[in-house]
C-alpha positions in Angstrom: -15.1 47.3 -18.7 -12.1 44.4 -18.7 -9.6 44.1 -16.0 -6.5 42.1 -16.2 -6.8 41.4 -12.4 -10.2 39.2 -13.0 -8.0 37.7 -15.9 -4.9 37.4 -13.9 -7.4 35.2 -11.1 -8.9 33.0 -14.4 -5.7 32.7 -15.7 -3.9 31.2 -11.9 -7.5 29.1 -11.9 -6.7 27.7 -15.3 -3.3 26.6 -14.8 -4.3 25.3 -11.3 -7.1 23.1 -13.0 -4.6 21.9 -15.6 -2.2 20.9 -12.9 -4.5 19.3 -11.2 -5.6 17.1 -14.1 -2.2 16.3 -15.4 -1.6 15.1 -11.4 -5.2 13.0 -11.8 -3.9 11.7 -14.9 -0.2 10.6 -13.9 -2.1 8.7 -9.9 -4.3 6.8 -12.5 -1.7 5.8 -14.2 0.2 4.0 -11.4 -3.0 2.1 -10.7 -2.5 -2.0 -11.8 -5.0 -3.1 -14.3 -5.3 0.5 -16.2 -3.0 -0.1 -19.0 -6.1 -3.2 -20.1 -8.9 -0.4 -20.6 -9.2 0.1 -24.1 -8.4 -3.6 -24.9 -10.7 -5.7 -22.1 -13.2 -8.3 -23.8 -16.3 -6.8 -25.9 -14.0 -3.7 -27.2 -14.3 -3.7 -31.0 -11.5 -2.7 -33.5 -12.4 -2.9 -37.0 -9.1 -3.1 -39.5 -9.1 -3.2 -43.2 -6.3 -5.2 -44.8 -3.9 -2.9 -45.7 -4.3 -1.2 -42.4 -5.0 2.3 -43.8 -8.3 2.9 -42.4 -9.6 1.3 -38.5 -11.6 1.7 -36.7 -12.1 1.5 -32.6 -15.1 1.4 -30.5 -14.3 0.8 -26.3 -17.8 -0.7 -25.5 -16.5 -3.1 -22.2 -14.5 0.2 -21.3 -17.1 2.7 -21.5 -19.7 0.9 -19.5 -16.6 0.0 -16.7 -15.6 3.3 -16.1 -19.4 4.8 -16.1 -19.9 2.3 -13.4 -16.7 3.4 -11.8 -17.5 6.8 -11.6 -21.1 6.3 -10.6 -19.9 4.9 -7.8 -17.6 7.2 -6.5 -19.7 10.1 -7.2 -22.7 8.9 -5.3 -20.4 8.1 -2.4 -18.6 11.9 -2.7 -22.2 13.4 -2.8 -23.6 11.4 0.3 -20.8 12.7 2.4 -21.0 16.5 1.6 -24.8 16.2 2.2 -24.1 14.5 5.9 
């Protein structure tokens, strides 16, 4: 039926995953230039005059992150397929 040992293992793995993700976010925050993401030329921001409604579409930032992640993942996959 349901075993507490398997639940404990899943919770430990989930906790380690969350900690690793937090460490990754911390390290990414230390890279110079990452504070400009979301404010690049081509990222669209629409606001009403009274400021109550706003819409933000980070087109260029999304494309840049997609290119970087594609390159990084391709390098990692090529290293593991040797």
